[in-house]
C-alpha atoms as a printed R data frame, in Angstrom:
    type eleno elety resid chain resno       x       y        z
1   ATOM     1    CA   MET     A     1 147.245  47.883  -39.180
2   ATOM     2    CA   PRO     A     2 143.960  47.284  -37.242
3   ATOM     3    CA   PRO     A     3 144.187  46.805  -33.469
4   ATOM     4    CA   LEU     A     4 144.480  43.199  -32.202
5   ATOM     5    CA   CYS     A     5 140.954  43.218  -30.781
6   ATOM     6    CA   ILE     A     6 139.512  44.083  -34.169
7   ATOM     7    CA   LEU     A     7 141.494  41.289  -35.837
8   ATOM     8    CA   ARG     A     8 140.213  38.802  -33.259
9   ATOM     9    CA   GLY     A     9 136.638  39.946  -33.883
10  ATOM    10    CA   MET     A    10 137.032  39.600  -37.632
11  ATOM    11    CA   ARG     A    11 138.483  36.120  -37.155
12  ATOM    12    CA   ARG     A    12 135.516  35.062  -35.004
13  ATOM    13    CA   ARG     A    13 133.071  36.348  -37.619
14  ATOM    14    CA   LEU     A    14 134.904  34.491  -40.404
15  ATOM    15    CA   ILE     A    15 134.889  31.256  -38.407
16  ATOM    16    CA   PHE     A    16 131.154  31.689  -37.682
17  ATOM    17    CA   ALA     A    17 130.415  32.427  -41.352
18  ATOM    18    CA   ALA     A    18 132.407  29.400  -42.475
19  ATOM    19    CA   ALA     A    19 130.580  27.193  -40.002
20  ATOM    20    CA   SER     A    20 127.238  28.599  -41.181
21  ATOM    21    CA   VAL     A    21 128.121  27.865  -44.809
22  ATOM    22    CA   ALA     A    22 129.198  24.337  -43.918
23  ATOM    23    CA   LEU     A    23 125.949  23.782  -42.018
24  ATOM    24    CA   ALA     A    24 123.914  25.161  -44.899
25  ATOM    25    CA   ILE     A    25 125.729  22.920  -47.343
26  ATOM    26    CA   GLY     A    26 125.123  19.964  -45.098
27  ATOM    27    CA   LEU     A    27 121.443  20.739  -44.721
28  ATOM    28    CA   GLY     A    28 121.169  21.500  -48.402
29  ATOM    29    CA   GLY     A    29 122.670  18.132  -49.249
30  ATOM    30    CA   HIS     A    30 120.216  16.419  -46.935
31  ATOM    31    CA   GLY     A    31 117.328  18.370  -48.463
32  ATOM    32    CA   ALA     A    32 118.497  17.456  -51.960
33  ATOM    33    CA   ARG     A    33 118.524  13.795  -51.016
34  ATOM    34    CA   ALA     A    34 115.037  14.051  -49.533
35  ATOM    35    CA   ALA     A    35 113.795  15.769  -52.668
36  ATOM    36    CA   GLU     A    36 115.474  13.358  -55.079
37  ATOM    37    CA   PRO     A    37 112.846  12.384  -57.690
38  ATOM    38    CA   ILE     A    38 111.363   8.919  -57.925
39  ATOM    39    CA   VAL     A    39 112.079   7.848  -61.484
40  ATOM    40    CA   ILE     A    40 109.346   5.858  -63.233
41  ATOM    41    CA   GLY     A    41 109.797   4.396  -66.727
42  ATOM    42    CA   HIS     A    42 107.490   3.761  -69.661
43  ATOM    43    CA   VAL     A    43 108.182   1.476  -72.634
44  ATOM    44    CA   ALA     A    44 105.693   1.706  -75.509
45  ATOM    45    CA   ALA     A    45 105.288   2.328  -79.217
46  ATOM    46    CA   LEU     A    46 105.792   6.082  -79.415
47  ATOM    47    CA   SER     A    47 106.303   6.083  -83.189
48  ATOM    48    CA   GLY     A    48 104.842   4.166  -86.119
49  ATOM    49    CA   ALA     A    49 101.303   2.911  -86.615
50  ATOM    50    CA   SER     A    50 100.616   2.530  -82.871
51  ATOM    51    CA   ALA     A    51 102.096   5.858  -81.788
52  ATOM    52    CA   GLN     A    52  98.670   7.274  -80.972
53  ATOM    53    CA   SER     A    53  98.144   4.483  -78.449
54  ATOM    54    CA   GLY     A    54 101.519   5.182  -76.886
55  ATOM    55    CA   GLU     A    55 100.644   8.862  -76.627
56  ATOM    56    CA   ALA     A    56  97.319   7.990  -74.964
57  ATOM    57    CA   ILE     A    57  99.178   6.016  -72.295
58  ATOM    58    CA   THR     A    58 101.642   8.888  -71.871
59  ATOM    59    CA   ARG     A    59  98.760  11.287  -71.264
60  ATOM    60    CA   GLY     A    60  97.178   9.071  -68.619
61  ATOM    61    CA   LEU     A    61 100.493   8.670  -66.799
62  ATOM    62    CA   THR     A    62 101.293  12.378  -67.065
63  ATOM    63    CA   ILE     A    63  97.976  13.576  -65.630
64  ATOM    64    CA   ALA     A    64  98.221  11.114  -62.725
65  ATOM    65    CA   ILE     A    65 101.820  12.167  -62.023
66  ATOM    66    CA   ASP     A    66 100.806  15.842  -62.128
67  ATOM    67    CA   GLU     A    67  98.119  15.131  -59.509
68  ATOM    68    CA   ILE     A    68 100.486  13.179  -57.258
69  ATOM    69    CA   ASN     A    69 103.236  15.800  -57.479
70  ATOM    70    CA   ALA     A    70 100.767  18.614  -56.837
71  ATOM    71    CA   ARG     A    71  99.831  16.898  -53.566
72  ATOM    72    CA   GLY     A    72 103.482  16.945  -52.517
73  ATOM    73    CA   GLY     A    73 104.808  13.798  -54.162
74  ATOM    74    CA   LEU     A    74 105.634  10.594  -52.307
75  ATOM    75    CA   LEU     A    75 107.822   9.471  -49.423
76  ATOM    76    CA   GLY     A    76 107.988  12.827  -47.712
77  ATOM    77    CA   GLY     A    77 108.103  15.150  -50.684
78  ATOM    78    CA   ARG     A    78 109.834  13.280  -53.507
79  ATOM    79    CA   LYS     A    79 108.335  14.134  -56.877
80  ATOM    80    CA   ILE     A    80 107.785  11.553  -59.625
81  ATOM    81    CA   GLU     A    81 109.762  11.881  -62.842
82  ATOM    82    CA   LEU     A    82 108.687   9.980  -65.972
83  ATOM    83    CA   ILE     A    83 111.287   8.695  -68.437
84  ATOM    84    CA   GLN     A    84 110.061   7.094  -71.689
85  ATOM    85    CA   ARG     A    85 111.539   4.802  -74.297
86  ATOM    86    CA   ASP     A    86 110.124   3.972  -77.754
87  ATOM    87    CA   ASP     A    87 109.918   0.230  -78.456
88  ATOM    88    CA   GLU     A    88 108.605   0.738  -82.020
89  ATOM    89    CA   SER     A    89 106.399  -2.344  -81.455
90  ATOM    90    CA   SER     A    90 109.565  -4.484  -81.623
91  ATOM    91    CA   PRO     A    91 110.276  -7.054  -78.861
92  ATOM    92    CA   PRO     A    92 114.105  -6.728  -79.167
93  ATOM    93    CA   LYS     A    93 113.866  -2.920  -78.995
94  ATOM    94    CA   GLY     A    94 111.467  -3.170  -76.082
95  ATOM    95    CA   LEU     A    95 113.912  -5.381  -74.200
96  ATOM    96    CA   ILE     A    96 116.771  -2.939  -74.868
97  ATOM    97    CA   ALA     A    97 114.565  -0.088  -73.657
98  ATOM    98    CA   ALA     A    98 113.672  -1.973  -70.470
99  ATOM    99    CA   ARG     A    99 117.343  -2.679  -69.776
100 ATOM   100    CA   GLU     A   100 118.180   1.017  -70.205
101 ATOM   101    CA   LEU     A   101 115.464   2.027  -67.781
102 ATOM   102    CA   ILE     A   102 116.518  -0.550  -65.186
103 ATOM   103    CA   PHE     A   103 120.317  -0.273  -65.348
104 ATOM   104    CA   LYS     A   104 120.942   3.270  -66.594
105 ATOM   105    CA   GLU     A   105 117.970   5.275  -65.339
106 ATOM   106    CA   LYS     A   106 117.558   3.228  -62.129
107 ATOM   107    CA   VAL     A   107 113.753   3.320  -62.304
108 ATOM   108    CA   ALA     A   108 111.792   2.322  -59.231
109 ATOM   109    CA   ALA     A   109 109.182   0.724  -61.508
110 ATOM   110    CA   PHE     A   110 108.117   0.961  -65.118
111 ATOM   111    CA   PHE     A   111 105.053   0.708  -67.311
112 ATOM   112    CA   GLY     A   112 104.583  -1.395  -70.421
113 ATOM   113    CA   GLY     A   113 102.646  -0.325  -73.449
114 ATOM   114    CA   ILE     A   114 100.720  -1.780  -76.301
115 ATOM   115    CA   ASP     A   115 102.101  -4.942  -77.875
116 ATOM   116    CA   SER     A   116 101.877  -8.278  -76.071
117 ATOM   117    CA   PRO     A   117 105.020  -9.702  -77.775
118 ATOM   118    CA   VAL     A   118 107.004  -6.729  -76.447
119 ATOM   119    CA   SER     A   119 105.646  -7.114  -72.920
120 ATOM   120    CA   LEU     A   120 106.287 -10.859  -72.962
121 ATOM   121    CA   ALA     A   121 109.910 -10.158  -73.918
122 ATOM   122    CA   ILE     A   122 110.269  -7.751  -70.961
123 ATOM   123    CA   VAL     A   123 108.684  -9.962  -68.287
124 ATOM   124    CA   PRO     A   124 111.785 -12.141  -67.574
125 ATOM   125    CA   ILE     A   125 114.126  -9.202  -66.948
126 ATOM   126    CA   ALA     A   126 111.579  -7.434  -64.718
127 ATOM   127    CA   ASN     A   127 111.318 -10.547  -62.565
128 ATOM   128    CA   LYS     A   128 115.069 -11.236  -62.618
129 ATOM   129    CA   GLU     A   129 116.012  -7.697  -61.575
130 ATOM   130    CA   LYS     A   130 113.077  -7.357  -59.142
131 ATOM   131    CA   VAL     A   131 111.734  -4.158  -60.698
132 ATOM   132    CA   PRO     A   132 107.907  -3.848  -60.736
133 ATOM   133    CA   PHE     A   133 106.538  -3.786  -64.278
134 ATOM   134    CA   MET     A   134 102.967  -2.516  -64.727
135 ATOM   135    CA   GLY     A   135 101.067  -3.395  -67.914
136 ATOM   136    CA   VAL     A   136  98.421  -0.934  -69.103
137 ATOM   137    CA   TRP     A   137  97.430  -2.248  -72.541
138 ATOM   138    CA   ALA     A   138  98.934  -5.572  -73.669
139 ATOM   139    CA   ALA     A   139  96.463  -8.318  -72.788
140 ATOM   140    CA   ALA     A   140  98.264 -11.637  -73.376
141 ATOM   141    CA   THR     A   141  97.397 -13.892  -70.456
142 ATOM   142    CA   PRO     A   142 101.003 -15.053  -69.715
143 ATOM   143    CA   ILE     A   143 102.218 -11.486  -69.107
144 ATOM   144    CA   THR     A   144 101.025 -11.607  -65.506
145 ATOM   145    CA   ARG     A   145 100.437 -15.366  -65.259
146 ATOM   146    CA   ASN     A   146 104.104 -16.044  -65.954
147 ATOM   147    CA   GLY     A   147 104.960 -18.654  -63.304
148 ATOM   148    CA   ALA     A   148 107.433 -16.456  -61.419
149 ATOM   149    CA   ASP     A   149 107.449 -16.537  -57.612
150 ATOM   150    CA   PRO     A   150 107.740 -13.821  -56.523
151 ATOM   151    CA   ASN     A   151 106.171 -12.118  -59.513
152 ATOM   152    CA   TYR     A   152 106.984  -8.459  -60.197
153 ATOM   153    CA   VAL     A   153 104.574  -8.028  -63.135
154 ATOM   154    CA   PHE     A   154 101.207  -6.363  -62.538
155 ATOM   155    CA   ARG     A   155  98.482  -5.173  -64.895
156 ATOM   156    CA   VAL     A   156  95.610  -2.690  -65.061
157 ATOM   157    CA   SER     A   157  94.221  -3.808  -68.401
158 ATOM   158    CA   ALA     A   158  92.279  -6.566  -70.056
159 ATOM   159    CA   VAL     A   159  93.340 -10.213  -69.836
160 ATOM   160    CA   ASP     A   160  92.916 -12.351  -72.940
161 ATOM   161    CA   ALA     A   161  91.527 -15.372  -71.093
162 ATOM   162    CA   LEU     A   162  88.757 -13.179  -69.658
163 ATOM   163    CA   VAL     A   163  88.194 -11.005  -72.734
164 ATOM   164    CA   ASP     A   164  87.713 -14.116  -74.857
165 ATOM   165    CA   VAL     A   165  84.808 -15.207  -72.669
166 ATOM   166    CA   LYS     A   166  83.283 -11.741  -73.110
167 ATOM   167    CA   LEU     A   167  83.748 -11.721  -76.909
168 ATOM   168    CA   LEU     A   168  82.005 -15.069  -77.482
169 ATOM   169    CA   ASP     A   169  79.190 -14.237  -75.071
170 ATOM   170    CA   TYR     A   170  78.625 -10.832  -76.709
171 ATOM   171    CA   ALA     A   171  78.763 -12.347  -80.205
172 ATOM   172    CA   ASN     A   172  76.016 -14.784  -79.245
173 ATOM   173    CA   LYS     A   173  73.726 -12.626  -77.109
174 ATOM   174    CA   LYS     A   174  74.044  -9.292  -78.904
175 ATOM   175    CA   ARG     A   175  74.933 -10.221  -82.488
176 ATOM   176    CA   GLY     A   176  73.075 -13.517  -82.793
177 ATOM   177    CA   ALA     A   177  76.154 -15.639  -83.483
178 ATOM   178    CA   THR     A   178  76.050 -19.401  -83.283
179 ATOM   179    CA   LYS     A   179  79.062 -20.159  -85.516
180 ATOM   180    CA   ALA     A   180  82.136 -18.049  -84.980
181 ATOM   181    CA   GLY     A   181  85.121 -17.742  -87.286
182 ATOM   182    CA   LEU     A   182  88.401 -16.589  -85.732
183 ATOM   183    CA   MET     A   183  90.730 -14.121  -87.476
184 ATOM   184    CA   LEU     A   184  93.927 -13.948  -85.424
185 ATOM   185    CA   ILE     A   185  97.220 -12.111  -85.814
186 ATOM   186    CA   ASN     A   186 100.039 -14.641  -86.174
187 ATOM   187    CA   ASN     A   187 102.109 -13.756  -83.106
188 ATOM   188    CA   PRO     A   188 102.120 -14.559  -79.358
189 ATOM   189    CA   TRP     A   189  99.107 -12.336  -78.778
190 ATOM   190    CA   GLY     A   190  97.141 -14.268  -81.382
191 ATOM   191    CA   GLU     A   191  98.274 -17.531  -79.814
192 ATOM   192    CA   SER     A   192  97.172 -16.347  -76.378
193 ATOM   193    CA   ASN     A   193  93.699 -15.554  -77.703
194 ATOM   194    CA   GLU     A   194  93.433 -18.767  -79.683
195 ATOM   195    CA   LYS     A   195  93.905 -20.714  -76.451
196 ATOM   196    CA   GLY     A   196  91.505 -18.438  -74.611
197 ATOM   197    CA   LEU     A   197  88.798 -18.560  -77.268
198 ATOM   198    CA   VAL     A   198  88.985 -22.341  -77.633
199 ATOM   199    CA   ALA     A   199  88.720 -22.690  -73.841
200 ATOM   200    CA   ALA     A   200  85.822 -20.204  -73.710
201 ATOM   201    CA   ASP     A   201  84.064 -22.079  -76.521
202 ATOM   202    CA   LYS     A   202  84.118 -25.294  -74.502
203 ATOM   203    CA   GLU     A   203  82.197 -23.495  -71.754
204 ATOM   204    CA   ASN     A   204  79.736 -21.778  -74.107
205 ATOM   205    CA   SER     A   205  77.368 -24.266  -75.691
206 ATOM   206    CA   ALA     A   206  75.536 -21.524  -77.624
207 ATOM   207    CA   VAL     A   207  78.502 -20.798  -79.928
208 ATOM   208    CA   GLU     A   208  80.675 -23.110  -82.005
209 ATOM   209    CA   ILE     A   209  84.054 -22.128  -83.478
210 ATOM   210    CA   VAL     A   210  83.895 -23.280  -87.094
211 ATOM   211    CA   GLY     A   211  87.284 -22.080  -88.294
212 ATOM   212    CA   ILE     A   212  90.554 -20.477  -87.196
213 ATOM   213    CA   GLU     A   213  92.543 -18.339  -89.630
214 ATOM   214    CA   LYS     A   214  95.880 -16.554  -89.116
215 ATOM   215    CA   PHE     A   215  97.452 -13.604  -90.895
216 ATOM   216    CA   GLU     A   216 100.595 -11.471  -90.720
217 ATOM   217    CA   SER     A   217 100.887  -7.804  -89.787
218 ATOM   218    CA   SER     A   218 102.015  -7.035  -93.332
219 ATOM   219    CA   ASP     A   219  99.107  -8.785  -95.082
220 ATOM   220    CA   VAL     A   220  96.942  -6.528  -97.238
221 ATOM   221    CA   ASP     A   221  94.616  -9.176  -98.709
222 ATOM   222    CA   MET     A   222  92.746 -11.464  -96.339
223 ATOM   223    CA   VAL     A   223  90.028 -12.516  -98.758
224 ATOM   224    CA   PRO     A   224  91.349 -16.134  -98.869
225 ATOM   225    CA   GLN     A   225  91.092 -16.536  -95.090
226 ATOM   226    CA   LEU     A   226  87.680 -14.892  -94.953
227 ATOM   227    CA   THR     A   227  86.434 -17.018  -97.844
228 ATOM   228    CA   ARG     A   228  87.359 -20.189  -95.968
229 ATOM   229    CA   LEU     A   229  85.484 -18.977  -92.885
230 ATOM   230    CA   LYS     A   230  82.449 -18.043  -94.975
231 ATOM   231    CA   GLU     A   231  82.419 -21.474  -96.599
232 ATOM   232    CA   ALA     A   232  82.644 -23.053  -93.122
233 ATOM   233    CA   GLY     A   233  79.402 -21.294  -92.205
234 ATOM   234    CA   ALA     A   234  80.737 -18.546  -89.928
235 ATOM   235    CA   ASP     A   235  78.022 -16.037  -89.014
236 ATOM   236    CA   THR     A   236  80.362 -13.762  -86.970
237 ATOM   237    CA   ILE     A   237  84.060 -12.924  -87.124
238 ATOM   238    CA   ILE     A   238  86.013 -12.759  -83.860
239 ATOM   239    CA   LEU     A   239  88.979 -10.500  -84.618
240 ATOM   240    CA   VAL     A   240  92.253 -10.221  -82.684
241 ATOM   241    CA   VAL     A   241  94.658  -7.713  -84.215
242 ATOM   242    CA   ASN     A   242  96.081  -4.192  -83.954
243 ATOM   243    CA   THR     A   243  95.074  -1.278  -86.161
244 ATOM   244    CA   PRO     A   244  96.806  -1.558  -89.590
245 ATOM   245    CA   PRO     A   245  96.094  -5.251  -90.330
246 ATOM   246    CA   GLY     A   246  92.697  -4.901  -88.659
247 ATOM   247    CA   ALA     A   247  91.835  -2.204  -91.185
248 ATOM   248    CA   GLN     A   248  92.991  -4.480  -94.016
249 ATOM   249    CA   MET     A   249  90.715  -7.230  -92.711
250 ATOM   250    CA   MET     A   250  87.750  -4.865  -92.793
251 ATOM   251    CA   LYS     A   251  88.626  -3.809  -96.348
252 ATOM   252    CA   SER     A   252  88.896  -7.437  -97.450
253 ATOM   253    CA   ARG     A   253  85.493  -8.162  -95.915
254 ATOM   254    CA   GLU     A   254  84.077  -5.137  -97.762
255 ATOM   255    CA   ARG     A   255  85.570  -6.265 -101.094
256 ATOM   256    CA   MET     A   256  83.841  -9.627 -100.658
257 ATOM   257    CA   GLY     A   257  80.515  -7.916 -100.015
258 ATOM   258    CA   TRP     A   258  80.212 -10.024  -96.863
259 ATOM   259    CA   ASN     A   259  78.351  -8.091  -94.170
260 ATOM   260    CA   VAL     A   260  79.161 -10.567  -91.416
261 ATOM   261    CA   PRO     A   261  79.251  -8.999  -87.914
262 ATOM   262    CA   VAL     A   262  82.718  -8.390  -86.464
263 ATOM   263    CA   VAL     A   263  83.422  -8.664  -82.728
264 ATOM   264    CA   SER     A   264  86.948  -7.587  -81.911
265 ATOM   265    CA   HIS     A   265  89.549  -7.397  -79.204
266 ATOM   266    CA   TRP     A   266  90.686  -3.851  -78.475
267 ATOM   267    CA   GLY     A   267  93.756  -3.669  -80.684
268 ATOM   268    CA   ILE     A   268  91.765  -1.732  -83.274
269 ATOM   269    CA   SER     A   269  91.095   1.067  -80.770
270 ATOM   270    CA   GLY     A   270  94.638   2.346  -81.183
271 ATOM   271    CA   GLY     A   271  96.023   4.273  -84.129
272 ATOM   272    CA   ARG     A   272  93.962   5.513  -87.077
273 ATOM   273    CA   PHE     A   273  91.524   2.644  -87.540
274 ATOM   274    CA   PRO     A   274  88.547   4.678  -88.878
275 ATOM   275    CA   GLU     A   275  90.747   6.424  -91.422
276 ATOM   276    CA   LEU     A   276  92.492   3.215  -92.537
277 ATOM   277    CA   ALA     A   277  89.447   0.929  -92.522
278 ATOM   278    CA   GLY     A   278  87.115   3.343  -94.270
279 ATOM   279    CA   PRO     A   279  83.310   3.420  -94.136
280 ATOM   280    CA   THR     A   280  82.889  -0.029  -92.564
281 ATOM   281    CA   ALA     A   281  85.027   0.773  -89.491
282 ATOM   282    CA   GLY     A   282  81.889   1.177  -87.371
283 ATOM   283    CA   ASP     A   283  80.756  -2.373  -88.165
284 ATOM   284    CA   ALA     A   284  83.323  -3.761  -85.718
285 ATOM   285    CA   HIS     A   285  82.233  -3.869  -82.090
286 ATOM   286    CA   PHE     A   286  85.183  -4.133  -79.699
287 ATOM   287    CA   VAL     A   287  85.992  -4.390  -76.024
288 ATOM   288    CA   GLN     A   288  87.169  -1.553  -73.759
289 ATOM   289    CA   THR     A   289  87.703  -0.993  -70.056
290 ATOM   290    CA   TYR     A   290  86.354   2.555  -69.919
291 ATOM   291    CA   SER     A   291  84.343   5.143  -71.816
292 ATOM   292    CA   PHE     A   292  84.601   8.902  -71.346
293 ATOM   293    CA   PHE     A   293  81.087   9.264  -72.768
294 ATOM   294    CA   GLY     A   294  78.064   9.387  -70.492
295 ATOM   295    CA   GLU     A   295  77.822  10.344  -66.836
296 ATOM   296    CA   GLN     A   296  81.243  10.502  -65.203
297 ATOM   297    CA   GLY     A   297  82.220   9.929  -61.598
298 ATOM   298    CA   PRO     A   298  84.529  12.314  -59.700
299 ATOM   299    CA   ALA     A   299  87.716  10.818  -61.192
300 ATOM   300    CA   GLY     A   300  86.295  10.916  -64.727
301 ATOM   301    CA   LYS     A   301  85.291  14.577  -64.432
302 ATOM   302    CA   ARG     A   302  88.662  15.450  -62.939
303 ATOM   303    CA   LEU     A   303  90.589  13.627  -65.656
304 ATOM   304    CA   ILE     A   304  88.586  15.106  -68.544
305 ATOM   305    CA   ASP     A   305  89.093  18.609  -67.122
306 ATOM   306    CA   ALA     A   306  92.834  17.980  -66.736
307 ATOM   307    CA   LEU     A   307  93.121  16.642  -70.289
308 ATOM   308    CA   LYS     A   308  91.303  19.687  -71.671
309 ATOM   309    CA   SER     A   309  93.603  21.993  -69.732
310 ATOM   310    CA   LYS     A   310  96.864  20.274  -70.662
311 ATOM   311    CA   TYR     A   311  96.002  19.394  -74.270
312 ATOM   312    CA   PRO     A   312  94.041  22.258  -75.896
313 ATOM   313    CA   GLU     A   313  92.981  20.094  -78.849
314 ATOM   314    CA   ILE     A   314  90.781  18.084  -76.465
315 ATOM   315    CA   LYS     A   315  87.361  19.731  -76.290
316 ATOM   316    CA   GLY     A   316  85.383  16.729  -75.070
317 ATOM   317    CA   PRO     A   317  85.251  12.907  -74.851
318 ATOM   318    CA   GLU     A   318  85.236  12.554  -78.643
319 ATOM   319    CA   ASP     A   319  88.765  14.010  -78.770
320 ATOM   320    CA   ILE     A   320  90.270  11.490  -76.337
321 ATOM   321    CA   PHE     A   321  91.812   8.973  -78.724
322 ATOM   322    CA   ALA     A   322  92.699   5.406  -77.677
323 ATOM   323    CA   PRO     A   323  90.805   6.018  -74.403
324 ATOM   324    CA   ILE     A   324  91.760   2.736  -72.761
325 ATOM   325    CA   GLY     A   325  95.404   3.756  -72.861
326 ATOM   326    CA   THR     A   326  94.668   6.958  -70.983
327 ATOM   327    CA   ALA     A   327  92.206   5.387  -68.526
328 ATOM   328    CA   ASN     A   328  94.254   2.297  -67.689
329 ATOM   329    CA   ALA     A   329  97.491   4.263  -67.307
330 ATOM   330    CA   TYR     A   330  95.832   6.865  -65.088
331 ATOM   331    CA   ASP     A   331  94.528   4.290  -62.620
332 ATOM   332    CA   ALA     A   332  97.705   2.212  -62.788
333 ATOM   333    CA   MET     A   333  99.930   5.175  -61.902
334 ATOM   334    CA   HIS     A   334  97.811   6.015  -58.888
335 ATOM   335    CA   LEU     A   335  97.862   2.381  -57.729
336 ATOM   336    CA   LEU     A   336 101.627   2.240  -58.135
337 ATOM   337    CA   ALA     A   337 101.948   5.462  -56.115
338 ATOM   338    CA   LEU     A   338  99.889   3.912  -53.328
339 ATOM   339    CA   GLY     A   339 102.218   0.910  -53.430
340 ATOM   340    CA   ILE     A   340 105.351   3.058  -53.177
341 ATOM   341    CA   GLU     A   341 103.887   5.052  -50.295
342 ATOM   342    CA   LYS     A   342 102.830   1.883  -48.471
343 ATOM   343    CA   ALA     A   343 106.250   0.322  -49.059
344 ATOM   344    CA   GLY     A   344 107.927   3.395  -47.587
345 ATOM   345    CA   SER     A   345 110.755   3.082  -50.107
346 ATOM   346    CA   THR     A   346 111.587   2.564  -53.776
347 ATOM   347    CA   ASP     A   347 112.901  -0.949  -53.187
348 ATOM   348    CA   GLY     A   348 111.382  -3.217  -55.823
349 ATOM   349    CA   ASP     A   349 110.602  -6.092  -53.489
350 ATOM   350    CA   ALA     A   350 108.980  -3.770  -50.958
351 ATOM   351    CA   ILE     A   351 106.834  -2.191  -53.693
352 ATOM   352    CA   ARG     A   352 105.795  -5.629  -54.973
353 ATOM   353    CA   ALA     A   353 104.728  -6.737  -51.503
354 ATOM   354    CA   ALA     A   354 102.866  -3.467  -50.929
355 ATOM   355    CA   LEU     A   355 100.974  -3.738  -54.231
356 ATOM   356    CA   GLU     A   356  99.845  -7.220  -53.234
357 ATOM   357    CA   ASP     A   357  98.380  -5.781  -50.036
358 ATOM   358    CA   LEU     A   358  96.715  -2.507  -51.080
359 ATOM   359    CA   GLY     A   359  93.424  -1.489  -49.536
360 ATOM   360    CA   PRO     A   360  90.415  -0.004  -51.347
361 ATOM   361    CA   TYR     A   361  90.995   2.806  -53.833
362 ATOM   362    CA   GLU     A   362  88.354   4.876  -55.652
363 ATOM   363    CA   GLY     A   363  89.758   5.005  -59.165
364 ATOM   364    CA   LEU     A   364  88.572   6.043  -62.600
365 ATOM   365    CA   ILE     A   365  87.530   2.668  -63.986
366 ATOM   366    CA   LYS     A   366  86.105   1.437  -60.705
367 ATOM   367    CA   THR     A   367  86.564   1.392  -56.947
368 ATOM   368    CA   TYR     A   368  89.318  -1.168  -56.466
369 ATOM   369    CA   ASP     A   369  88.957  -3.466  -53.471
370 ATOM   370    CA   LYS     A   370  92.364  -5.077  -52.925
371 ATOM   371    CA   PRO     A   371  93.257  -4.777  -56.619
372 ATOM   372    CA   PHE     A   372  96.142  -7.247  -56.438
373 ATOM   373    CA   SER     A   373  97.055 -10.271  -54.354
374 ATOM   374    CA   LYS     A   374  99.974 -12.676  -54.301
375 ATOM   375    CA   ASP     A   375  98.105 -15.006  -56.662
376 ATOM   376    CA   ASN     A   376  96.358 -12.423  -58.849
377 ATOM   377    CA   HIS     A   377  98.245  -9.512  -60.419
378 ATOM   378    CA   ASP     A   378  95.371  -8.387  -62.676
379 ATOM   379    CA   ALA     A   379  93.320  -5.524  -61.263
380 ATOM   380    CA   LEU     A   380  90.483  -5.747  -63.827
381 ATOM   381    CA   GLY     A   381  88.085  -8.568  -64.630
382 ATOM   382    CA   PRO     A   382  85.152  -9.373  -66.956
383 ATOM   383    CA   ALA     A   383  82.750  -7.128  -65.042
384 ATOM   384    CA   ASP     A   384  84.970  -4.183  -65.980
385 ATOM   385    CA   TYR     A   385  84.753  -4.710  -69.757
386 ATOM   386    CA   ILE     A   386  82.339  -2.815  -71.990
387 ATOM   387    CA   MET     A   387  81.661  -3.041  -75.731
388 ATOM   388    CA   VAL     A   388  82.010  -0.056  -78.052
389 ATOM   389    CA   ARG     A   389  82.215   0.886  -81.725
390 ATOM   390    CA   TYR     A   390  83.501   3.725  -83.865
391 ATOM   391    CA   GLU     A   391  81.067   6.457  -84.809
392 ATOM   392    CA   GLY     A   392  83.192   8.470  -87.173
393 ATOM   393    CA   ASP     A   393  86.349   9.028  -85.142
394 ATOM   394    CA   LYS     A   394  84.547   8.701  -81.832
395 ATOM   395    CA   ILE     A   395  84.559   5.546  -79.739
396 ATOM   396    CA   VAL     A   396  81.028   5.195  -78.332
397 ATOM   397    CA   PRO     A   397  79.431   2.520  -76.124
398 ATOM   398    CA   VAL     A   398  77.053  -0.014  -77.649
399 ATOM   399    CA   GLU     A   399  75.913  -1.551  -74.364
C-alpha cells in the first residue's frame, strides 16, 4: 500500500484534474453558445418549371454567406447557416414551408423566392410572428406595401407599380408603341400589374391601353386573346407571366404570324424560356435589375469569380442563368447581415428596426444609401431597372 503522503498527492492531482475538466466543459459550453450558427431560411421553387430561378437565388445567397462566414461571421463569430424549403410554386406549400422555418428551424430571418402568390401567402405569418422576410424576386406591390405596422417584410427586387411605369415608357420610346395590349397571368401577380399598368397609363399620355387579356398557367393556345388585341389595334404586347405560359404566348404569336413587339416583366427570365419559346424568344424585351455583361464593379468581379470557382459549369456571364435571382439574393443577404450586426442580436424586432436604419452600403446592383426606411421597404427603384433580351441562351442588355 502506498505511503499516506503519496495518497494525499494523488488525491490533490485528481481533484485538480477534475476541476480542470469541469472548467474546460464550462468554457466549452460557453464557446459553443458563442459559436451557435445564425439560421437563415429560404422558401422558393426548387423543383418544377421555375427550379432554375430557385437555384439562381440559392447561388446568390450561398456566395454571400460564404463571404460573410469567411470574414468571421456575425455577432462575434457566429456563422450563418442556410436552410431551404421547396414551395413548388404553390402558395399553400409555401406557407407550410414558412411555418416550418419559423417554428421548427427557429430562423432569424428568411428569404422568399419567385412567385408573388406564394410570397403574398407568407406575408401575414412573417408579420404576425415578427420574423423578417426578405423578397428577392416576387414583384407584386402588396408584398411590401401590406399595411402592417410594424412591417417585417423587405425586398431587394423589382416592384410592380414601378416596373409598370418602366414597361410602358420603354414600349413607347424604344419600340414605338402608342397602343398597348396587355397579356396578364390570371393570378394575384397579374392583378397587381393590371392595377399598376392602368395607373401608369393614366400618367403616360403617349400610350393608350387598348385591351386587357388574361390567361391561365396551363393554357397552351392564346391565339384567341391575341386576336382580340390585334383587332383592337394593339401595336405592342405588354406581357406579365412566368416562363412556361410565357413561352406558349410567344408560340401563339408566332402561329398567327403577328410580329408585334413584346415588352415583358421579368418572369420569363427564369426557367428554360429560350428552349420552350423557340426561335422567337429573343423578340421579347424584358426588365432586369442587373446584368453580368459589360464592365463590372468590384462586387460584380468578385461575384463572377466566386461563381466560377464554386460552380465549374460557369465559364462567364453567359452561363449565369436567371441572373436577377443571383444578383438580388447576393445583395439582399449582405444587407440582412448588416442589419443583424447593427441589431446586435437575432431578435426579429431588433433586426427590423436595424434594417430600417442602415447606412450606405456598396453593393452589386448599386451603392445603397439608406436602402430601407420605416415607410419604404423596397431597396430598388425605377433607376435600377434595365431592359434585356435573350440572345440564344444568354440574357444581354438592349439599353
